[in-house]
C-alpha positions in Angstrom: -0.2 0.0 0.0 1.5 3.5 -1.0 0.4 6.2 1.3 0.6 10.0 0.9 0.4 11.9 4.0 -0.1 15.7 3.1 1.0 17.9 6.1 2.7 21.3 6.4 5.0 19.5 9.2 5.3 23.1 10.9 7.2 22.4 14.2 5.5 24.9 16.0 2.1 23.0 15.8 0.8 19.7 17.2 0.4 18.4 13.9 4.0 18.0 13.0 4.4 15.1 15.8 1.1 13.7 15.0 2.1 13.4 11.4 5.6 12.2 12.0 4.6 9.3 14.5 2.0 8.0 12.3 4.2 8.2 9.2 6.9 6.2 10.9 4.6 3.6 12.6 3.0 3.0 8.9 6.6 2.4 7.5 7.5 0.2 10.4 4.3 -2.1 9.6 5.6 -2.5 6.1 3.7 0.5 4.3 5.4 2.6 1.5 4.8 6.2 3.1 5.4 9.7 1.6 5.3 13.1 3.2 3.9 15.8 0.9 5.2 18.9 2.4 6.9 22.3 1.7 10.6 21.8 1.0 11.6 24.0 4.1 10.0 21.6 6.5 11.7 18.2 5.4 14.4 18.5 8.0 12.5 19.5 10.9 10.7 16.2 12.0 11.5 15.3 15.5 11.8 11.6 15.1 14.0 9.3 12.8 12.6 9.2 9.4 15.3 8.2 6.9 13.2 5.8 5.1 10.1 7.8 4.3 9.9 9.5 1.1 9.5 13.4 0.8 7.4 14.9 -2.1 7.2 18.6 -3.2 3.7 19.8 -3.4 4.6 20.5 -6.9 5.4 16.9 -7.6 2.2 15.5 -5.9 0.2 13.4 -8.3 -3.1 11.9 -6.7 -2.8 8.7 -9.0 0.5 7.8 -7.6 -0.9 6.9 -4.0 -3.4 4.1 -3.0 -4.4 6.5 -0.1 -3.8 10.2 0.2 -4.2 11.4 4.0 -4.7 14.9 4.6 -4.0 16.4 8.0 -5.4 19.7 8.8 -3.6 22.0 11.1 -4.6 25.7 12.2 -5.6 28.6 9.9 -2.7 29.8 7.7 -1.3 26.3 7.5 -4.2 25.2 5.7 -3.2 27.5 2.9 -0.6 24.9 1.4 -3.3 22.3 1.5 -6.1 24.2 -0.2 -3.5 25.1 -3.0 -3.1 21.6 -3.5 -6.7 21.0 -3.6 -7.3 23.8 -5.9 -5.0 22.3 -8.3 -6.2 18.7 -8.4 -9.8 19.3 -7.3 -11.4 17.6 -10.2 -9.5 14.3 -9.8 -9.7 14.5 -5.9 -13.4 14.9 -5.7 -13.9 11.7 -8.2 -11.5 9.6 -6.1 -12.5 7.1 -3.3 -9.0 6.9 -1.6 -8.9 10.2 0.2 -8.9 10.6 4.0 -8.9 13.6 6.2 -8.0 14.0 9.7 -10.0 17.1 11.0 -8.0 18.3 14.2 -10.4 19.9 16.7 -8.7 22.9 17.3 -8.3 24.1 13.9 -10.7 27.0 14.2 -9.2 29.0 17.0 -7.1 31.1 14.7 -9.3 31.1 11.6 -8.9 34.6 10.8 -5.3 34.1 10.1 -6.4 32.6 6.8 -5.5 35.6 4.6 -4.7 33.9 1.1 -6.8 35.5 -1.8 -6.5 32.3 -3.7 -7.8 30.1 -0.7 -10.9 32.5 -0.4 -11.6 32.2 -4.1 -11.3 28.6 -4.0 -14.0 28.3 -1.2 -16.2 30.9 -2.4 -16.1 28.9 -5.8 -17.2 25.6 -4.5 -20.2 24.7 -6.3 -23.4 24.2 -4.5 -21.6 25.0 -1.2 -22.9 28.1 0.6 -20.2 29.5 2.8 -21.6 30.6 6.2 -18.5 31.1 8.3 -14.8 31.4 7.6 -14.0 27.9 8.7 -16.4 26.5 6.1 -13.7 27.4 3.2 -11.6 24.6 4.8 -14.3 22.3 6.1 -16.4 21.9 3.3 -13.6 21.6 0.6 -12.1 18.8 2.3 -15.7 17.1 2.8 -16.2 17.4 -0.8 -13.0 15.2 -1.5 -12.9 12.7 1.4 -14.3 9.5 1.8 -13.6 9.5 5.6 -13.1 12.2 8.1 -11.0 11.3 11.1 -11.6 12.9 14.6 -9.7 12.8 17.9 -12.5 12.6 20.3 -16.1 11.6 19.8 -17.4 15.1 21.0 -15.6 16.8 18.3 -16.9 14.4 15.7 -20.6 14.7 17.2 -20.4 18.5 16.8 -19.1 18.5 13.5 -21.6 15.9 12.3 -24.5 18.0 13.4 -22.9 21.5 12.2 -22.8 19.9 8.8 -25.6 17.4 9.0 -23.4 14.6 7.9 -24.1 11.1 8.2 -22.0 8.5 10.5 -20.8 6.5 7.5 -18.2 9.3 6.6 -17.1 9.8 10.2 -14.5 8.0 12.3 -12.8 8.6 15.9 -9.1 7.7 16.3 -7.3 9.0 19.3 -3.8 10.9 19.2 -1.3 8.5 19.9 1.1 8.8 23.0 4.5 8.8 21.9 7.7 9.6 23.9 10.3 11.4 21.7 13.9 10.2 22.0 15.4 11.9 25.2 18.7 13.1 24.1 19.5 15.1 27.3 20.5 18.8 26.6 23.5 19.9 28.3 22.3 23.6 29.0 19.6 22.3 31.2 20.2 21.9 34.9 18.8 18.8 36.5 16.3 19.7 39.3 16.6 18.0 42.7 13.8 15.8 44.1 12.5 18.7 46.2 11.7 21.0 43.2 7.9 21.3 42.6 8.1 22.3 38.8 4.7 23.0 37.3 4.8 22.9 33.7 2.4 24.6 31.5 3.3 23.4 27.7 1.9 24.7 24.6 1.7 28.1 22.8 0.6 31.0 25.0 -2.9 32.4 24.0 -5.8 34.3 25.7 -7.7 31.3 24.1 -6.1 29.1 26.6 -6.2 31.6 29.5 -2.9 31.4 31.2 -3.7 34.5 33.1 -6.0 32.4 35.1 -3.2 30.1 35.9 -1.1 33.0 37.2 -4.1 34.2 39.5 -4.5 30.6 40.8 -1.0 30.3 41.9 -0.6 33.8 43.6 -2.0 32.8 46.8 -0.3 29.4 46.9 2.4 29.3 49.8 4.1 26.1 48.7 7.5 26.0 47.3 7.0 25.6 43.5 8.1 27.0 40.0 5.5 27.6 37.4 6.9 27.0 34.0 5.2 28.2 30.7 6.8 26.5 27.7 5.7 27.8 24.4 5.6 30.9 22.0 3.6 33.8 23.1 1.2 34.4 20.2 -0.1 37.9 21.3 2.3 40.9 22.3 -0.6 42.6 24.1 -1.5 39.4 26.1 2.2 39.1 26.8 1.9 42.4 28.5 -1.0 41.7 30.2 0.5 38.4 31.8 3.4 40.5 32.8 1.2 42.9 34.7 -0.2 40.1 36.7 3.1 38.7 37.7 4.1 42.1 39.0 0.8 42.9 40.6 1.0 39.5 42.6 4.7 39.7 43.4 5.4 36.3 41.9 8.3 37.1 39.6 10.6 34.4 41.5 7.9 31.7 41.1 7.2 32.2 37.3 9.4 31.3 34.2 8.8 31.5 30.5 10.9 29.3 28.2 9.4 30.4 24.9 9.5 28.0 21.9 11.7 25.1 22.9 13.4 22.2 20.9 12.0 18.7 20.9 14.9 17.6 23.2 14.3 20.3 25.6 10.4 19.5 25.5 11.2 16.1 26.9 13.6 17.2 29.5 11.2 19.8 30.8 8.4 16.9 31.0 10.7 15.1 33.1 11.5 17.7 35.4 8.0 18.5 35.9 6.0 17.1 38.9 2.8 18.3 37.5 1.5 19.4 33.9 -1.3 22.0 33.4 -3.2 22.0 30.4 -5.7 24.8 30.3 -8.4 25.4 27.6 -9.8 28.6 29.1 -10.9 31.9 27.6 -9.1 35.0 29.3 -11.3 37.7 30.9 -8.8 40.1 29.2 -9.8 38.6 25.9 -13.6 38.7 26.4 -13.4 42.4 26.7 -12.1 42.8 23.1 -14.2 43.8 20.0 -12.7 40.9 18.1 -13.6 38.3 20.5 -17.3 39.6 20.8 -17.2 39.2 16.8 -15.7 35.7 17.0 -18.4 34.7 19.6 -21.1 36.2 17.3 -19.8 34.0 14.4 -19.8 30.9 16.8 -15.9 30.6 16.8 -15.5 30.3 20.8 -17.2 27.0 21.6 -14.9 24.5 20.0 -12.6 24.9 22.8 -15.1 22.4 24.5 -14.1 19.5 22.4 -10.4 19.8 22.3 -7.6 17.1 22.4 -4.0 17.6 22.7 -0.8 15.9 21.6 0.9 17.4 24.3 -1.5 15.9 26.8 -0.7 12.4 25.4 2.9 13.0 25.5 2.5 14.1 29.1 0.5 10.8 29.9 3.3 8.7 28.2 5.8 10.4 30.4 4.0 9.6 33.3 2.6 13.0 34.7 -0.2 13.7 36.5 -2.5 16.4 34.6 -4.5 19.2 35.9 -6.7 20.4 32.9 -10.0 22.1 32.0 -13.1 20.3 32.2 -13.4 19.7 28.7 -15.3 17.2 26.7 -12.5 16.3 24.4 -10.1 15.9 27.4 -12.6 13.5 29.0 -11.5 10.7 26.7 -8.2 10.9 27.8 -8.2 11.8 31.6 -10.1 10.5 34.5 -9.8 11.1 38.2 -7.4 8.1 38.3 -4.7 10.3 36.1 -5.5 13.9 36.7 -7.9 16.5 37.8 -10.4 18.4 36.0 -11.0 22.1 36.8 -13.9 24.7 36.3 -13.2 27.6 34.5 -12.4 29.6 37.4 -9.3 30.8 39.5 -10.4 28.9 42.6 -10.8 25.7 41.0 -7.3 25.7 39.5 -5.8 26.9 42.8 -7.6 24.0 44.7 -6.3 21.3 42.4 -2.8 22.6 42.0 -2.6 23.0 45.9 -4.0 19.4 46.4 -1.3 17.8 44.2 1.4 19.9 45.6 0.3 18.8 49.1 -0.1 15.0 48.4 3.0 13.5 46.6 1.5 10.3 47.1 -1.5 11.2 44.7 1.1 12.4 42.4 2.9 9.1 42.2 -0.4 7.1 41.9 -1.5 9.3 38.9 1.7 9.1 37.2 1.5 5.4 37.2 -1.8 5.2 36.0 -0.9 7.6 33.1 1.5 5.5 31.9 -0.6 2.6 32.0 -3.5 4.2 29.9 -0.9 5.8 27.4 0.8 2.3 26.9 -2.4 0.3 26.6 -5.0 2.7 25.0 -2.5 5.2 23.1 -0.1 2.9 21.7 1.2 4.5 18.4 1.5 1.1 16.6 -2.0 0.1 17.7 -3.1 3.3 16.4 -1.5 3.1 13.0 -3.0 -0.4 12.6 -6.7 1.3 13.1 -5.5 3.8 10.3 -4.5 1.0 7.9 -7.8 -0.7 8.6 -9.5 2.5 7.4 -7.3 2.7 4.4 -8.0 -0.8 3.3 -11.8 0.4 3.5 -11.0 2.7 0.6 -9.4 0.1 -1.7 
């Protein structure tokens, strides 16, 4: 079976890890795998990929593959894939071997889609009314795909209801839990056993609400270090976060690492005692005109159906998780391996304080996380589920 995985492979998004893991596992299972991606991203995969072919988008020919698997990222990363659809639309819509993974968080930054060619393509999809900005992407891929894959059932059901789709075209396959090769970064200092590092991985955005986390820890007296690991996507939000840190006097307890390498990512996960994964909407953001406009268009609610590759990598590393009470997360986290929080400061403060004061609970959750990840989110097993779906297209 010859499989073409179409992905931008941008290392600043979760999709690069997801696509790379799937490609390597498919290759290990004896499949002929090619990755169709921009040339400037070929050497940025974080895992070994010597035996995988790389194809420039300009050289993609649909008939060359038994299966073409599109994997969608956020906003402007759709542009490369939409251009590919535009170039091959007539062929792709008549084929029955196209599958698309619809990442549930894809709509958060939909207004970053600025390419006029993409808008023209979406607006000219025959008999396809465009109601919202994300319809340009969603409906284009619905038109060509035999199957649409989602990472949790809540996201799948929401999507089905929104577009009045039938179950025959929808499938749910979770994100695999994969631990990257841990080559120690010599620039990192090993932490001692008493260092209570609380890690918040992922890009920093008012749609994740890291300001609520800062307010939550401001009244906790325990010894800890709150570490944010990811790019800050909004300069104004960065200024707001800095003002909270100064106001609460917690400068010595907070650290921002920015975007990190894959090795450093693993090292930081290893050093952490607790991992926080918020899906909150900042009170600062709610006051902005753009947020109110997005809410009017219905662009705020998909946060309730989110999943996260950061979450699954934290589970396989054996970390207790504190996360938002999120329907998508509920298929990966339960009370034996984490704590769900309501969308308020008090709930997050209580959860963080509880785990800091109960190291035995940390150890119990850590072990349960590893067991769940190894048994349910095993990357080889998930690759086999993809192959089973691919076979249904042949």
